[in-house]
Structure formats: C-alpha cells, structure tokens
C-alpha positions, 0 to 999 in steps of 0.5 A: 587716988590721983588720976593722970591722963595716959596717952598710948601712941604707936604706929598703926596695927600695934593694938591700940586705936589708930589716930593716923588720919586725925593728926590734929586730934593726936596733937591734942592728946599729946598736948593734954597728956601727962604720961605716954606709953609708946608701943610697938609690935614685936613682929614689925621692925618699922613700928619700933623704928617709928618710936623715935619720931613719936617721941620727938613729936611729943617733945615738940607738941608739949610746948611747956609754959616753963620755956616762956621767954616773953611774959603775957603781961609784957605783950599786954603792956606793949599792946596798950602802949600801941594805941591800946591795941587788942591783945590775944595770945595764940598758938598754931601748935597748940590750936589755941585761939587760932580762929580768933586771930 
C-alpha cells in the first residue's frame, strides 16, 4: 500500500489543529504535502471565504522543480568561471539553505 502526506488546512476553529501562529511550519507542511484537504465550517462563511487564499498559498509554496529555468549545473559552472567561487542554491520560500547564505 502506498502512503501519501495529506495536509489538512483551514481557518481556525474548523476542527483541525490550528497553525495560524506558526506560519513557517504551515509553509513547511505545504511544501512537503502530497495532497491537501481544505476544510471549512458550515456555520461560518468566513472560513469558506478563506479557502481561496489557502489554495493560492499552496500554489505559491509548492515551488516545483519542474518550473526550473536555470539548471543547478549552470550555476555551478558560472561559479567555477568566476574564480572558482563557492556555489549554494537557497530558497527563502522553501526555507532551504537560508542560514548558510
């Protein structure tokens, strides 16, 4: 049986663990998630209205490798040409190698 990482997201008070105060954690869950369940309360219109923003945030955070335009090897080659400079890819959006820069 295959396992997938399902992320349940919604506004506060819709019956799941709230991550509102932990934005970095929410972004990390979105980045690593393989499927998403967006939930809302049938008794609160605002929780339904928040779903569009959540969807847009997921699309923004899921910065896929498929959209890459400049290859890692291109960056490494340029660094070598420039006096053998150090090379490191980082992403503030994905929280990858941010502290190393």
